[in-house]
VORO-282586 format. One record per residue (C-alpha): chain; x, y, z. Coordinates in steps of 0.2 Angstrom, whole numbers, m for minus. Layout:
<rs>
A,X,Y,Z
...
</rs>
This chain:
<rs>
A,m374,192,227
A,m365,196,210
A,m347,203,215
A,m341,208,195
A,m353,214,183
A,m370,215,183
A,m382,214,197
A,m396,200,201
A,m412,203,196
A,m419,207,215
A,m408,221,217
A,m415,231,200
A,m431,230,207
A,m429,229,228
A,m416,244,228
A,m426,258,216
A,m440,257,226
A,m429,259,242
A,m423,274,237
A,m439,282,228
A,m444,279,247
A,m430,286,256
A,m428,302,244
A,m448,305,248
A,m448,303,265
A,m432,312,266
A,m437,328,257
A,m454,329,265
A,m449,327,281
A,m428,327,283
A,m427,315,290
A,m423,293,285
A,m434,282,298
A,m426,265,305
A,m438,257,296
A,m435,263,280
A,m417,263,281
A,m413,246,292
A,m427,237,284
A,m416,242,267
A,m402,232,278
A,m411,216,280
A,m420,217,262
A,m401,218,257
A,m396,203,267
A,m410,193,261
A,m408,195,244
A,m387,192,247
A,m391,174,251
A,m405,171,239
A,m394,175,225
A,m379,165,230
A,m381,159,247
A,m367,159,260
A,m356,170,251
A,m370,183,245
A,m374,185,264
A,m354,188,266
A,m353,200,252
A,m369,210,257
A,m361,211,276
A,m348,218,269
A,m354,230,258
A,m365,236,273
A,m350,240,284
A,m342,247,269
A,m357,258,264
A,m362,265,281
A,m341,266,283
A,m337,279,273
A,m353,291,274
A,m347,290,295
A,m335,301,295
A,m347,313,289
A,m361,308,301
A,m346,310,316
A,m342,330,312
A,m361,330,310
A,m359,334,290
A,m376,322,289
A,m388,314,299
A,m387,296,302
A,m403,291,294
A,m391,293,280
A,m377,284,286
A,m388,271,288
A,m397,272,272
A,m379,270,266
A,m376,253,274
A,m394,244,268
A,m387,253,249
A,m371,243,251
A,m380,229,257
A,m390,226,240
A,m373,228,231
A,m360,223,239
A,m342,230,243
A,m336,234,225
A,m352,242,219
A,m355,254,235
A,m337,260,233
A,m340,266,216
A,m360,270,218
A,m353,282,234
A,m344,290,221
A,m357,295,211
A,m366,298,226
A,m355,311,232
A,m358,319,214
A,m375,321,217
A,m374,327,233
A,m363,342,227
A,m374,347,211
A,m389,347,224
A,m380,356,237
A,m373,370,223
A,m391,370,216
A,m400,373,233
A,m386,388,235
A,m388,396,220
A,m409,395,222
A,m407,402,238
A,m393,414,232
A,m379,410,241
A,m368,399,229
A,m351,411,230
A,m353,409,251
A,m355,391,249
A,m339,388,237
A,m329,398,250
A,m338,387,263
A,m330,372,252
A,m313,379,253
A,m316,380,275
A,m320,358,271
A,m305,355,260
A,m293,364,271
A,m300,362,290
A,m311,343,284
A,m324,346,294
A,m339,356,288
A,m339,375,289
A,m357,371,299
A,m365,358,307
A,m380,351,304
A,m385,357,323
A,m380,375,315
A,m389,376,296
A,m405,380,297
A,m420,368,287
A,m415,378,274
A,m398,377,270
A,m398,359,272
A,m399,348,260
A,m411,333,260
A,m398,321,257
A,m408,305,254
A,m409,316,241
A,m393,314,235
A,m393,298,239
A,m405,289,228
A,m400,301,213
A,m381,294,214
A,m385,276,217
A,m403,276,203
A,m387,283,192
A,m374,272,196
A,m389,258,192
A,m393,262,176
A,m374,263,172
A,m371,245,177
A,m387,239,170
A,m386,251,152
A,m368,252,149
</rs>
C-alpha cells in the first residue's frame, strides 16, 4: 500500500464499489450489514498485502484502526451507528493511516452538508443550527440515534461514500 501520493489501482476500483453498495444499502435500510463493512475490511487488508507485502498489511491494519478510531467516539455517545464506524475502518484498510485522516475530514464535511440539506427539507434548519452549538459546547449530540426518528437521522453511509469518493477524486485527478 502506498503511504503517500497516489493510490494503487486495486484501491481505485474496489473502494468505490464498496462505497456505492454501502450508500445504497444504508439509504434504503438505514443500516450497513457486517457483510459489507467487515467484507470491506478483509478486502482492504488483502489489497494491502497484494500491493506491498507485509508493509502493506501493516499499513492497512493501521488504517483500519485509525479509520474506526476516528469515528468510534460518535458511536459511544450514540451519534452514529456501529456500521458507520466499521465502514470507516474498512475505508481505512483500503487507504492506510495517512489517507484515512484526510478522507475523514471530507466525510465530516459531506455529513454536514447532507445533514443541513435534510434539516432544510424538513423545515428544521434553524433548530439544527442551534443543536450544532449545543453539540460544540457539550461535546455530545443534542439527540442520540435512540431519540431521533428515521426522518431526523441521516444515512451516514451516504456521507461516508460521498466524502471518500470526493477525496479519491482529489487524490487521483489533482
